C-alpha positions in Angstrom: -97.3 43.9 -54.5 -100.0 44.0 -57.2 -98.4 41.0 -58.8 -98.6 39.1 -55.5 -102.3 40.0 -55.2 -103.0 38.6 -58.7 -101.1 35.4 -58.0 -102.7 35.0 -54.5 -106.3 35.5 -55.6 -107.0 32.0 -57.0 -105.2 30.3 -54.2 -107.1 32.2 -51.6 -110.5 31.6 -53.3 -109.7 27.9 -53.7 -108.7 27.5 -50.0 -111.7 29.5 -48.9 -114.0 27.3 -50.9 -112.5 24.2 -49.4 -112.7 25.7 -45.9 -116.4 26.4 -46.4 -116.9 22.7 -47.4 -115.0 21.5 -44.4 -116.5 24.1 -42.0 -112.9 25.2 -41.1 -113.0 28.9 -42.1 -111.9 30.3 -38.7 -109.4 27.6 -37.8 -107.7 27.9 -41.2 -107.6 31.7 -40.9 -105.6 31.3 -37.7 -103.2 28.8 -39.4 -102.8 31.0 -42.4 -102.0 34.0 -40.1 -99.2 32.0 -38.4 -97.8 30.8 -41.8 -97.9 34.3 -43.2 -96.1 35.7 -40.2 -93.5 33.0 -40.3 -92.6 33.3 -44.0 -91.9 37.0 -43.5 -89.1 36.3 -41.1 -85.7 36.7 -42.6 -84.3 33.2 -41.8 -87.5 31.5 -43.0 -87.5 33.5 -46.2 -83.9 32.5 -46.9 -84.9 28.8 -46.3 -87.8 29.2 -48.8 -85.5 30.7 -51.4 -83.0 27.8 -51.3 -83.3 25.9 -54.5 -81.5 22.8 -53.2 -84.3 22.2 -50.6 -87.2 20.1 -51.8 -90.8 21.3 -51.5 -91.5 18.6 -48.9 -88.5 19.8 -46.8 -89.8 23.4 -46.9 -93.3 22.3 -46.0 -92.1 20.1 -43.2 -90.0 23.0 -41.8 -92.9 25.4 -41.9 -95.3 22.9 -40.4 -92.9 22.3 -37.6 -92.5 26.0 -36.9 -96.2 26.8 -36.6 -97.4 23.4 -35.3 -99.5 22.8 -38.4 -101.5 19.6 -37.9 -104.4 20.0 -40.3 -103.9 17.7 -43.3 -105.8 19.9 -45.8 -104.0 23.0 -44.8 -100.7 21.2 -45.0 -101.6 19.9 -48.5 -102.4 23.5 -49.5 -98.9 24.6 -48.3 -97.4 21.7 -50.2 -99.1 22.9 -53.4 -97.7 26.4 -52.8 -94.2 25.0 -52.2 -94.3 22.9 -55.4 -95.4 25.9 -57.4 -92.7 28.0 -55.7 -95.4 30.4 -54.3 -94.6 30.2 -50.5 -93.5 33.9 -50.5 -97.1 34.8 -51.5 -98.6 33.4 -48.3 -99.0 36.8 -46.6 -101.1 38.1 -49.6 -103.1 34.8 -49.6 -103.8 35.3 -45.9 -104.9 38.9 -46.5 -107.3 37.9 -49.3 -108.6 34.9 -47.4 -109.3 37.3 -44.5 -111.2 39.6 -46.8 -113.3 36.6 -48.1 -114.0 35.7 -44.5 -115.1 39.2 -43.7 -117.2 39.4 -46.8 -119.0 36.2 -45.8 -120.0 38.0 -42.5 -120.9 41.2 -44.5 -117.9 43.0 -43.0 -115.1 45.0 -44.5 -111.6 45.8 -43.4 -110.7 49.5 -42.9 -107.4 51.1 -42.3 -107.5 54.5 -40.7 -104.3 56.6 -40.9 -104.1 59.7 -38.9 -101.4 62.3 -38.2 -101.7 61.6 -34.5 -102.9 58.6 -32.4 -106.7 58.6 -32.1 -108.3 58.3 -28.7 -110.8 55.5 -28.1 -113.7 57.9 -28.2 -112.5 59.5 -31.5 -112.0 56.0 -33.0 -115.4 54.8 -31.9 -117.1 57.9 -33.4 -115.2 57.7 -36.6 -115.9 54.0 -37.0 -119.6 54.5 -36.4 -119.7 57.3 -39.0 -117.8 55.2 -41.5 -120.1 52.2 -40.9 -123.1 54.5 -41.5 -121.6 56.0 -44.6 -120.5 52.7 -46.2 -123.5 50.7 -44.9 -121.4 47.8 -43.6 -119.7 46.5 -40.5 -116.0 47.4 -40.3 -113.0 45.8 -38.8 -110.7 48.8 -38.1 -107.0 49.0 -37.8 -105.2 52.3 -37.2 -101.8 53.7 -38.0 -100.2 57.1 -37.7 -98.4 59.1 -40.4 -97.2 62.6 -39.3 -96.9 63.7 -42.9 -100.7 63.9 -43.1 -100.3 67.0 -40.9 -103.9 66.7 -39.6 -107.1 64.8 -40.4 -107.4 61.2 -41.4 -107.1 59.0 -44.5 -109.4 55.9 -44.6 -108.9 52.9 -46.9 -111.8 50.4 -47.2 -111.1 47.8 -49.8 -110.1 49.7 -53.0 -111.8 52.9 -51.9 -109.7 55.7 -50.3 -111.3 58.6 -48.4 -108.6 61.3 -47.9 -109.7 63.8 -45.3 -106.2 64.8 -44.4 -104.7 68.3 -44.4 -101.9 67.0 -46.7 -104.5 65.6 -49.1 -106.3 69.0 -49.2 -103.1 70.8 -49.8 -102.2 68.5 -52.6 -105.6 69.1 -54.2 -105.2 72.8 -53.8 -101.7 72.7 -55.4 -103.1 70.6 -58.3 -106.0 73.1 -58.8 -103.6 76.1 -58.8 -101.1 74.5 -61.3 -103.7 73.4 -63.8 
């Protein structure tokens, strides 16, 4: 996955720069989301991996699947197809989304908890995190029963592990060293 992030970064930055020039940031974000979703489907992934299909055929198939009409975005996908980088589209979308959020002084946060959070708990936790990190947050949640209790928060490359499992691991590490 780290390799995909490295490959995707220049593509995401270039597309974002062009989107700013064309004032198309939000509309291209939607198009990228659809493309990223489609290339992760098994049948589409097998189409992308077929060496006998030309880059143009692959782009036309993708454009037809998602109803891609923007010429600039289609040209971008063509470049990816010619460079055999279509499988990187989900990571390009994620990085493009991060660039969009950064433009609005917002970051993406993933909150993992042992149990589903109530709306009140999520709102309080989000407010506390925004205060602590000094930025607006777009929050997504997930559950992981292995955490036992507490939460684990990922904001960019920062991880705040307030889970019981994290504390037990820290205690184990302290006792064995």
